N, C-alpha and C positions, 0 to 999 in steps of 0.2 A: 163210777170211775172209769170213760175206756184207760186202756192200756197205751203208754207212750209207744210209737215205734222203736224206742229205746228200751226201752223194759221187754217187747216182744225180742224182738235183737239177745240180749239178755238170755234170753228165758231158753233160746235156740241152742247160744254159745252153751247155756252151766248142762243143759240133754245132752250134747254132744262129744262134750270135752268128759262128762261123765265115763257115758260110752266106750271112748278110748281109752282114756285112765285107768277102766272098771276090769279093757282088754276085751270088750263088746264087741267095737271095733276097731280090727286089730291092722297091723300095717298093712301097707299095701290094698284093703281094701277100698272099692269104689261109696264112696257118700252115694243119699239118695240124690237124686234127679231133684234141678231145683223145684218142679212140678210137685215131686212128690214132698218134697220135703217142706213147701206151702201149704197140700191137703193134709199131711201129717199135722203141724201146728195151728192151723188157720190162719195163717201171717202174708202177705204179698210179699212179693218175689225182691222189691228192696229191702225189705226184712231180711230176707235170707242173703242175698246178697251181703250184707253189712256183716249178718253174722258169721260169713263164709269169708270174708277177708280180712274180719278179726283174729279169728282162726288159723286161716292163713297168716297172719301178720307173727303169732304165738308159736307157727313152728310145730301146729299139730294136724295139717295138712296141707296138698301142697297137687296144686290144678296140673289139670296134664291138656293140653290142646288139641280139642278134636274126640277126647275123651271123656275128660269128666276131672271132679274133684277126690286124689285118694287121701288116705290117712295116714300120715310120718311117721315117719321113723323113732318111736318116742324120746330116744335119746336126742332128737334135734331139738327137743322142747328144751335140754340144758345146751346148745349147741353154744349162744352167744351169751359171753362170761361177763357180765357187767365186771369194771374194776370195782371197787370197795366204794368208794366216794361216787360214784352212778349208786350202784344198792341202797348207798345212806340219803342217796335225794329223793329215793321213790319215796317216802314218806311224803317229803315237805311236794313234792310234784301233787300229787291226788290231792293234799292239804290243798294250794291255790290253785285246781279244777273244781275245785268243789267251791271255793272263796268266787273265783269267776264265774263259773254258770248263775251264781245269787245274782250276778251284779252284771256281766255283759249280753247278758238277753237283754236288762232293762233298758241297757248303751243303743245297742240294734234300736230295739222300738223305736226308743226319743230319737236317737239318728234319722230317725225315717220318716218324722214329720217334723223332724227339723233345720235338715239339712241343708247348706245351702247348695246352687251345681257347680262349685269353685271343691266344696268337697265332696259333691258323690267326685267329681271327678278327679281327686287326688286317692278314695277307697278303689277304679276304679283303677288306676296309676298301678298301684299298689298291689293290685291283685293279675294286671296285666304283667308286671316285673315279675313278680313269682314264677307264673308261667311258663315263662322268659328262662325263667334262672331252673327250673323243672328240665325244660328240653336241653336247656346247656349243660348237663350234670354237673351243679354248681349248689351252692349252697342254697336253703333257701327260709334262710330264719330270720335277715337281716325282713325279708320282703313279708312274708307272714308277720314281725312285729308293725311294721308298715301301715298292715292293711289292720290291724288292730286299733294299732294310732290311731291313725285314719277314722274308723268308726267314735273311735273316744272325741276325737277333735267336735265333729260334725254334731255332737249331743250341747253342743256350744255350753257345755257345763264341766268349768275349769278342775275343780275334781276329778272327773272323769281318766282326764288328762291327765292330773299330778299324781293319781293311783294308779294308771299303765306305765309311765310311764318312771314310779318308784318301783318297779317291777322288771320296768330293763327287759333284757332279751330270755333270763330267767323264765319267763308266763309262758314260752314258745318249750314245753318242755322236750321237742327231742335238742334245741341245743343243750340244755342236760344229760346228756345222754347218745357221747359222736361214737361210740360207739353197735349203736345198734344198726344193725343191715338197711331198715325203714325210713332209715336215716336222710341215705342217699334211695332208696328206692320210689323208683320214676312214676311205679304202680300206685302202692301205697300216695306218693304226694300230687299223684292226679286226684286220687281220690278223694285227700282235705283240701286241695286248691278246688271241688267243684262243692265241697260246703261251702267255699268263700263264695262260689258264683250264685248261691241258694243266698247265702244272705245281703249281699248287693244288690241279686235283684228286688229281695224283701224292700232293702231304703232305695234302692232308685224311685219303683216304683211305691212307694210313703205308705206303705202298707206294715206300721206298727207291732201289728199280735204277730203276723207270716216272719217276718225279721227276727221277732223272739224267738220263737220259735228253732228257726231255722240255725239262733246261734244256738241254743241248748243245745241243740241235735247234734251241733259240731263239737260242741265241750263235753258233753256226751257221749261221742261217738272217743272220745281222749283218755274218757277216763274208764272208759272199758277196757281198752290198751292197757291201760299201767295198769290196773289193779291185774291185769292176769298176768301181766312180769312180776308186782307182787309176790302174786300165788307161788313163781316157780321160783322165787328164791331162798 
């Protein structure tokens, strides 16, 4: 079975993180270039960029424009102090993401062949609104939730709608972690929005297989980020 992009990204993350934590890559060391990492791990540039973005979000590396990506201060991994409530939220968040992975991929696939023009427009409007919130530096949680709710509605299956409505905003992980810098980080949020665009395009083009995979990629990316967070506590 061919490894998924998400599994390949996790392999790159695990290797580089081990190198950093073992001291083989020290603070200030420059990571290999993207082409070098592609060759080293036998993966695509997209996989490398996803892995580096997740390591950056977790504080392991920092990019310097025009120079490359460098290892951060080892103490930086713990510079974000979560509140006790946030720490307690991590296991429940990972459980919810696991459940969403099993259900929302299928919801996206169903929406791809059942959605009406009006329902596609609602998904598109939620996506556009999230982009506007990012540009304005405002919270994107509501728009993110509306995007996923619009997909649930486009299944024309009330069970999907009822389940997602029951979760409410906690279905959007960063709503549970307000102290995290990435909650308002434009670069991070733009990447989340790009994942949404991939889902939207597949639904608009009525491609169930691509919609399913795009949604799974989106939720898998969240799982990676919060697993790293769990390991840091």
